[in-house]
Structures are given as structure tokens and as C-alpha cells.
C-alpha positions as CSV (number, residue, x, y, z in Angstrom):
1,M,102.6,126.7,60.8
2,E,99.9,127.9,62.4
3,A,98.8,124.0,63.1
4,E,102.7,123.9,64.5
5,A,102.3,126.9,66.6
6,A,98.9,125.7,67.9
7,R,100.0,122.5,69.1
8,Y,103.1,124.3,71.1
9,V,100.3,127.0,73.2
10,G,98.2,124.1,73.7
11,A,100.2,121.8,75.0
12,G,102.0,124.7,77.6
13,L,98.8,125.1,78.2
14,A,98.1,122.0,79.3
15,C,101.0,121.9,81.4
16,F,99.4,124.6,84.0
17,G,97.6,121.7,85.6
18,M,101.0,120.0,86.5
19,G,101.8,123.7,88.6
20,M,98.3,123.7,90.0
21,T,98.9,119.7,90.7
22,A,101.9,120.7,92.5
23,L,100.5,123.7,94.8
24,G,97.2,121.2,95.4
25,L,99.8,118.6,97.3
26,G,101.2,121.7,99.1
27,N,98.7,122.1,100.7
28,M,97.0,119.4,100.9
29,F,99.9,118.0,102.9
30,A,100.8,121.3,105.0
31,Q,96.4,121.1,106.2
32,Y,97.0,117.4,107.2
33,L,99.9,118.0,109.7
34,A,98.5,120.7,110.5
35,G,95.1,119.4,112.0
36,A,97.8,116.2,113.2
37,L,99.6,118.3,115.3
38,R,96.2,120.2,117.2
39,N,94.7,116.4,116.8
40,P,97.2,113.5,117.2
41,S,94.5,110.1,118.0
42,A,92.9,111.6,114.6
43,A,96.1,111.2,112.4
44,D,95.9,107.9,112.3
45,G,91.7,108.0,110.8
46,Q,92.7,110.5,108.4
47,F,96.0,109.0,106.7
48,G,94.1,106.9,104.4
49,R,92.4,109.5,103.2
50,L,95.1,111.6,102.7
51,I,96.5,109.0,100.6
52,F,93.5,109.2,98.5
53,G,93.3,112.7,98.2
54,F,96.8,112.5,96.8
55,A,96.7,109.5,94.4
56,V,93.4,111.5,92.7
57,T,95.8,115.1,92.7
58,E,98.7,112.9,91.7
59,A,96.1,111.5,88.9
60,L,95.4,114.8,87.4
61,G,99.3,115.5,86.6
62,I,99.7,113.3,84.9
63,F,97.0,113.2,83.0
64,S,98.2,116.7,82.1
65,L,101.4,116.7,81.1
66,L,99.6,113.4,79.1
67,I,97.8,115.6,77.4
68,A,100.6,117.8,75.9
69,L,102.6,115.1,74.9
70,L,99.9,114.2,72.5
71,L,99.7,117.7,71.5
72,L,103.7,117.8,71.1
73,F,104.2,114.4,69.4
74,V,100.5,113.2,67.7
């Protein structure tokens, strides 16, 4: 019984990673937009870095979802 409760608590804690991912993505795109509006000529040079940061940040959210699902169903 305690092991099942611990699995649910662990899965819930792993879901915090998804929330942090959403906050990180929002902050990242907001900062890019602020920089692009301040200096439009440099926006094209930074777009590749934005997409790379988006991919890395989103991967962390997917990994936390995977950990939560593994704790629940395995």
C-alpha cells in the first residue's frame, strides 16, 4: 500500500518538470521577441538559437512525462 502511494507522489513530483518547461518556454520566446523588437536586424541570426533552445527545453518536459508514466505503470 505504501509503495503505491509513493509511486503516485513520485509521479506527481515528476510532473513539476512539465510545468517548469512551460514557464521556460514562455520566458524564452518573450525574451526573443523583446530582443527582436529592439534590434530587428539581429533577429534572423538568433532564430536558430531560439529553435535549439525550444527543442532542448521541450525534451526536458517530455522526459519528465516519461518518468511520471514509468513510475505509474511499470
